[in-house]
C-alpha positions as CSV (number, residue, x, y, z in Angstrom):
1,M,-85.2,-47.1,-20.3
2,Q,-86.3,-46.5,-16.7
3,D,-84.9,-49.8,-15.6
4,V,-81.5,-48.8,-17.0
5,W,-81.6,-45.5,-15.1
6,M,-82.7,-47.3,-11.9
7,I,-79.8,-49.8,-12.1
8,R,-77.3,-47.1,-12.9
9,T,-78.6,-45.0,-10.0
10,A,-78.6,-48.0,-7.6
11,E,-74.9,-48.8,-8.5
12,E,-74.0,-45.1,-8.0
13,I,-75.7,-45.1,-4.5
14,K,-74.0,-48.4,-3.7
15,G,-70.6,-46.9,-4.6
16,Y,-71.2,-44.0,-2.3
17,A,-72.1,-46.4,0.6
18,I,-69.0,-48.6,0.0
19,R,-66.7,-45.5,-0.1
20,N,-68.5,-44.1,3.0
21,E,-69.4,-40.9,1.1
22,M,-72.5,-40.2,3.3
23,K,-73.1,-36.7,2.0
24,N,-73.4,-38.0,-1.6
25,F,-75.3,-41.1,-0.5
26,L,-77.9,-39.1,1.3
27,K,-78.1,-36.5,-1.6
28,A,-78.7,-39.3,-4.1
29,I,-81.4,-41.0,-1.9
30,K,-83.1,-37.7,-1.4
31,A,-83.1,-37.1,-5.2
32,I,-85.0,-40.4,-5.7
33,Y,-87.4,-40.2,-2.8
34,G,-87.8,-36.4,-2.4
35,P,-87.5,-34.4,0.8
36,C,-89.0,-35.9,3.9
37,I,-92.4,-34.6,4.8
38,K,-92.8,-33.6,8.4
39,G,-96.2,-33.8,9.8
40,T,-98.4,-35.2,12.5
41,A,-100.3,-38.4,11.8
42,P,-103.9,-38.5,13.0
43,L,-104.5,-40.5,16.2
44,L,-107.6,-42.1,17.7
45,S,-109.0,-40.9,21.0
46,S,-108.7,-43.1,24.1
47,D,-112.1,-44.7,23.5
48,G,-111.3,-45.3,19.8
49,T,-114.3,-43.5,18.4
50,T,-112.8,-40.1,17.4
51,L,-110.0,-39.3,15.0
52,L,-107.8,-36.6,16.4
53,T,-106.2,-34.4,13.7
54,E,-105.3,-31.2,15.5
55,K,-101.7,-31.0,16.9
56,S,-102.9,-29.9,20.3
57,Q,-105.4,-32.8,20.6
58,I,-102.7,-35.3,19.5
59,L,-100.2,-34.0,22.0
60,K,-102.8,-34.2,24.8
61,R,-103.7,-37.8,23.8
62,W,-100.0,-38.8,23.8
63,A,-99.5,-37.3,27.2
64,E,-102.6,-39.2,28.4
65,H,-101.2,-42.4,26.9
66,V,-97.8,-42.0,28.5
67,R,-99.3,-41.2,31.9
68,S,-101.5,-44.4,31.7
69,V,-98.5,-46.6,30.8
70,L,-96.1,-45.2,33.3
71,N,-98.4,-44.7,36.3
72,C,-99.7,-48.3,36.6
73,S,-100.0,-49.9,40.0
74,S,-97.5,-52.6,41.0
75,A,-98.4,-56.2,40.8
76,I,-95.9,-57.1,43.5
77,S,-97.3,-57.4,47.0
78,D,-95.5,-55.7,49.9
79,A,-95.2,-59.0,51.7
80,A,-93.2,-60.4,48.8
81,I,-90.7,-57.5,49.1
82,D,-90.2,-58.0,52.8
């Protein structure tokens, strides 16, 4: 019974995609999977020992990570540039 429903629903969604009916396509997908859940995933601290769960802690950790990635010293010597 559920297999028949799934096959019929998949064909319906496929038809929406083929006909480029994006509004109906997304509505049908959302009906199957439910609304998207927005949230912040936990993140480990820089030393990897503490699980950060508060939004402010997570944002600070991301800022720290981006700074460490973007502010690295150059591996090219000045002599090679000249």
